[in-house]
C-alpha positions in Angstrom: 79.1 -19.0 -44.7 81.0 -15.8 -45.2 84.6 -15.2 -44.0 85.1 -18.9 -43.9 87.2 -21.4 -45.7 85.8 -24.9 -46.1 87.8 -27.7 -47.7 85.7 -30.4 -49.4 87.1 -33.6 -50.8 84.6 -35.0 -53.3 84.3 -37.8 -55.8 80.8 -36.7 -56.9 81.6 -33.5 -58.7 78.1 -32.3 -58.4 78.9 -31.7 -54.7 81.5 -29.0 -55.6 80.1 -27.5 -58.8 79.1 -24.2 -57.1 82.4 -23.9 -55.1 84.3 -20.6 -55.5 87.5 -22.4 -56.2 88.1 -26.0 -57.3 91.6 -27.5 -57.1 92.3 -30.7 -59.2 95.2 -32.7 -57.8 97.1 -35.7 -59.1 99.8 -37.5 -57.2 100.0 -34.6 -54.6 100.4 -31.9 -57.2 97.9 -29.2 -58.2 97.1 -29.8 -61.9 94.2 -27.3 -62.4 92.5 -24.7 -60.4 89.4 -22.4 -61.0 85.6 -22.4 -61.0 83.5 -25.1 -62.5 82.9 -23.1 -65.6 86.6 -22.2 -66.0 87.8 -25.8 -65.6 85.1 -27.2 -67.9 86.2 -24.8 -70.7 89.8 -25.9 -70.4 89.0 -29.4 -71.6 91.5 -30.8 -69.1 91.4 -33.3 -66.3 88.3 -31.7 -64.6 86.4 -31.5 -67.8 87.0 -35.2 -68.6 85.8 -36.1 -65.1 82.7 -34.0 -65.5 81.9 -35.7 -68.8 82.5 -39.1 -67.3 80.0 -38.3 -64.5 77.6 -36.7 -67.0 76.9 -33.6 -64.8 74.1 -31.6 -66.3 71.9 -29.0 -64.5 68.9 -31.4 -64.5 71.0 -34.2 -63.1 72.3 -32.0 -60.3 68.8 -31.1 -59.1 67.5 -34.6 -59.4 70.4 -36.4 -57.8 71.3 -33.9 -55.1 68.5 -31.4 -54.7 69.8 -28.4 -52.7 72.1 -30.5 -50.5 75.7 -30.3 -51.1 75.2 -27.4 -53.6 76.6 -24.8 -51.3 80.2 -26.0 -50.9 82.3 -22.9 -50.9 86.0 -22.3 -50.5 87.0 -18.8 -49.8 90.4 -17.4 -49.3 92.0 -20.6 -50.6 95.7 -20.2 -51.4 97.5 -21.8 -54.3 99.4 -20.9 -57.4 98.7 -17.3 -58.3 96.5 -16.8 -55.2 97.2 -15.2 -51.9 
């Protein structure tokens, strides 16, 4: 899915783990933004949600297989992005 922007709203974070850009919102405001790896390193809201859902590579494959692993957001705008 090149040259395409897809917006995914997910409660299961395994669904968006491979997304190009993840935006964490709270009360209508962007709180954090980045890749899974970037947000996990920040130890912020996203990292605490990941820990609460216990997302590990083995769990991703077991629970979701290859479905939902290709959620991508390209060209997403937000703070510091155009």
